[in-house]
Structures are given as C-alpha cells and as structure tokens.
N, C-alpha and C positions, 0 to 999 in steps of 0.2 A: 504493500500500500504506500502511496506517496504521502508526503507531508500535507499537501493540499487536500487530498481525500480525507485524511484524518481530521484536519481542521474543519472541513465541511460537515463531517459526521458529528464533531463536537458542537458545531453551531446548531445543528438540529436538536441535539440533546439539551442545549441551553434554552432553546425556544420552548421545548416541551416542559422545562422546569418553570416556565412563566416569564422568562426574560424576553424583552422586545426583540424582534428579528434583527433590526439594525444594530442594536447593542450587542446581541449575541454574536453576530458575525465579527464585529470588531474585537470583542472579548476573546473569542477563540483564536483570532490571529495574534493579538497582543500576548497571550499566554504562550503561544508557540514561539514567538520571537524572543520572549523572555528566557525560555529554556535554551534556545539555540544561540542566544547572544547576538541576534541579527537585528539590523535596522530594517526599515520597511523596504528600502530598495533591494537589499540582499534577499529578503523574503520573497519578493516578486520574481526575482531571477532564479532562485534556488528551490522554490516550493514544490517542484515536481520530483525532487529527490526521494528515494525510498527512505522510509523511517527506520531508525535503529530500534532495537529492542528496549534499550535503556530510555530513549526518548519517549517511545510509546507508553511505557509504564509510568514515567513521571508526568507526562502530559495528561493521561487519562485520570491520574490522581488529582491533578490541578483542576481539570474540568469538573470532576465530581464535587470538589469543594465549591467551585463557582456555581454549580447547579444547586448547591445548598444555600446559595445567595451570599457567599462570602465576597466582599468587594475585591475587585481586581487589584486595587492599590495595596491591599493587605497580602494578596497572593504573590505579587511581584516585589513588595517591600519598598515601593517608591511611587512618587507622584510629582508631576511638574507643576511649578508655581512661579509666575513671573519669569518664565524662560529658564528657570533653574530646576535641577532635580533634587528632590528631598527624600530622605529616608522616612518611611511611614510604618508604624506598627499599630496593632489594635489598642495600644495605650494612648494613641493620638487621634484626633479628629482628622479626617481626610480633607486636605485643602480644596475648597471649591473655587471655581472661576469667579463667582460673584464677590468673593473676598478680595480679589485683586482690586475691586473698586475701592476698598478701604485704603489700600496702598496708593492708588491713583489720587484719592482725595487728599491724603497727607502731602503728596508731592505738589499738588495744586495749591494747597494751603501754605506751604513753605517752599516756594520756587527756588530760593537761594540754597543750593546744596552745601555751601561752605559754612552754614550757621553751626554754632555750638549749642550747648545746653543739655538737658536731660529728657530723654524720650523713654516712656515706659510702655511695654507691650504686656497687657494684662490677659492672662490665660493663654500663654504662648503656644501650648500644644507642641507641634512638630518644630516650632521656631521659625516657620516660614516668613511671618511678618517681621519679626525681629531681625532675621538675617538679611532680608531684602532692604530694610530701612537702615541697617548698619552699613550696607554697601552704598546706598544712595546718599547717606549723610555721614561722611567719613569723620567729621569733627564732633559729632554728638556722642554723648554717653548713652548707651542703650541698656536699659534694665528690662529683663524678661521675667515675669512671674507665672507660677502655676501651682495648683494645689496637688498635682500629681508628680511624685518623684520619678516614676518611669517616663512620663512625658518629658520632664526636664532633661533626662538622660538622652533621649532622642534628639531634643532641640540642641543640646550641647554638641552632639555628634554632627549634626547638620551645620552648625556654626563653624566647627573645625573643618569640615569638608569644603566650605566656601571661604575659608580664610579670615573669618571675623570672630573667632572664639575669644581672642584677647580684648575685643571691643565690647563684649556683652557681659553684664553682671547678671547672675542667675539668683532668683529668690524663690524659695518655697513658701507658699502661703496664699490666702485668698485676696483677690483684688490688689489693693495698695498697702496691705498690712506690712508694717515694719518700714515703710517709706515715709519719711517725715516731710519730704519736699525740700525746696520748691521744685516743681516739675514743669517743664515747658510744653510737653506734648504727652497726652495719654491716648493710646490706641488700643482698641479691643474688639474682638469678635466673641462676645460672651454667650453663654447658653441662653437661647431665647424661645425654645419650643415649649409649649404648655405641657403640663403633665398629662392632660387628657389627649393631646394630639400625638404624644409619643407612641401610643399604641397603633396609630394609623400611618406611621412612617413606613417607607419601603423596607422590606426585610433586611436589605443590605445595611441600612442605617439603624433600624430598631434593634436588630439582633446582634450586631457586630461592632458598631462604633460606641465609644465610651459615653454612657448616659450622663456622666458628670459634666461633659462638655456640651451637652445638648439641652438638658432639662432645665428650663428657667422657672420652674415652680408652677403653681396654679394659673397665674396670669401670664407666665412666660417672661416677665419683666423683673423678677426678683434680683438678679445680678445687675441688670441695667440700672435699677433704682439705687442700689447700694453704691455702684460705681460713680454715678452722677453725684451722689451726696459726698463721697470722698473727694472727687475731683474739685468740687466747689471750695474745698479748704486746702487743697494741696497744689493747685496750679499757680504758677507765677502770674503776675499781671500780663495780660494778653496771651496767656497760655491757653491751649485748646484741648478739648476732648473730641476724639473722632471714634465713633462706635458703630458697629453693625447691629441691626435689629431686624425683627420679623416684619414682613410687608404690611401687617395689620397693626403695627405698634407705633406708627408715627405720632398719633395724637398723644399717646402716653409719654413718648420721648419729649415732645414739646412742652407738655404740662410739667413734667418733672424737672427739666432744665430751667424752666421759668421759675418754679418754686425754689430752686437752688440758687436763683439770681445769676445764672449764666446768661450771656447775651449772644448777639449775632448768630442766632440759630439758623442752620441750613440743613436741608434734607436733600440728599442726592439719590436719584433714581437709577435702578440697574438697567440692563439692556432690554428687559421686558417692560420697562416703564413703571416698575414697582418701587416704592420708597424702600431704601435698603441701608443707607449710611447717614448718620446724623453728626453734625458738627456744632459744638457750642464753645463759647470763649468766656474766660474770666477777665473782668476789667474792674480795677479798683475805683474808677470814676463812673461806674454805671449808674 
C-alpha cells in the first residue's frame, strides 16, 4: 500500500468518527508528514511510496487517537503562532488564530518597538504571547504568569527555543499576584467560557484541553473581572490592559473597566466581525 492510500483510508476513518471531511483530510496528511518529517512539498512528490511496517503501525496508532478526538497539536506536540513554532502539551491551551489579534492590538497600541518598561502576560500557557512580545519589544521587561507549573515549564522551553529565555521573568500564581507594579502593559487571554457552555464545546476542547485555562466560572467573566480590578491599581499612568474575551462579553468588559475608572476603552473585532479584544488605559488625570 502507498502512503497516499493509507492517508486516504485514515481520512475516511476520521470522517466516520465525526470529524468534518475537510478537516479530516488535512489531519490525516499532517499526521503522516509529522511521522515522516516531511514538509508539504516533499509529501506531494513522495506520497506514492510504499509504506514501511514501522510507519504503518505508528500512523494507525496516531489516527486512532485522532479518531478519539485528541487534537492534532497534542499528537504532533507543536503549533504555529505568529509564524513561529511552539511546543504544545495537554498542560497548555492550544494557541488559536484569533489570539494573534491580541498581539496585533498590542503592536498597534505601542508602535514604537524601542520602548522600555514592564509588560506582563497573565496566564501565559505555552508562552506564545510572551515570547512573541519579547521578540517584538527587545527593550521591555517581560513577566509571564501562570497558575500551572507544567504550563510554565512548557513556556520556558519555548522561550529558550526562540532565544528570549533571558528576557522573560516567570511567576507562578494567579493573575498579578506577587507583582506590586508599576506595570506598563498587561496582556491576557484569560479563561472566558461559562461553566455551562463547557459541556457543549467540541470534544477536542472539552475532553482534552486544560479546563483551568478555559472555564471562566458561571458568567465566564470571573478572571476578567479580577484582572481588571488588579490592573486599575497596578498600571502606571497611561499604562494599558489588553485582554481577550468571549464574543458575548463586550458589555461586561465595558461596564467593569468603567467601574474600575479605566479610560479610553476600545473593543477590536476579529475576522468574523465579533468583539474579541478589549483595551483600557489608566490615567491619573481622568
């Protein structure tokens, strides 16, 4: 049997497990390329080769796991974010394309890449946001926090891989605990799924990604509210909070930042036109 024939058979199995056809085809190919160490160009030129016994066994095992709805990123151990490859484990949330909007917003908010100051990434997970911003702002002190020791270990490995491990301070704890300030920028993709909505998430998310990084409590805004309250007392004058939230949480975001006396509120919409990222600034002369 050729590699292509095996991949096509795997695609059929994934479709039968409930995965969408367009996703199943790509997943089957990606997992084959992962095992073979091939890029896509090599795959297309070499896919008619006969499969080896070792490849056949390993590939079938991976496809069986994917059919049980394990995310591809956990099976390959990596995910691309901002054009960089990051190590990913079940201890970390899988970076989403919409979270790149968070980075884009920070870069638009602070167009001068030579600025210094302190930037805190709250709930760093795999460290993708902290690493990218450490690269983009070479003079800033980056602090990355997380309540998960295993996630911090993954983030530290990613920082080392991308040459910024010496630029980032790692803190274990919730939100801004242990950080007295002053802080110039606070960036976060906090948990914002409601407890009730958790049970309705796709199996890949509900059954495999860390709930601590997803579940935002009954309203979905538990961490968001706490973070805004802390930001209001730890930001420097003209310091800003940039945070991702659920598409139905814009009103809550505006209400809470207003109650915390933060100003210049902005809400940025994602590629689907949904409210996704909020910005609020602390000013002493507000």
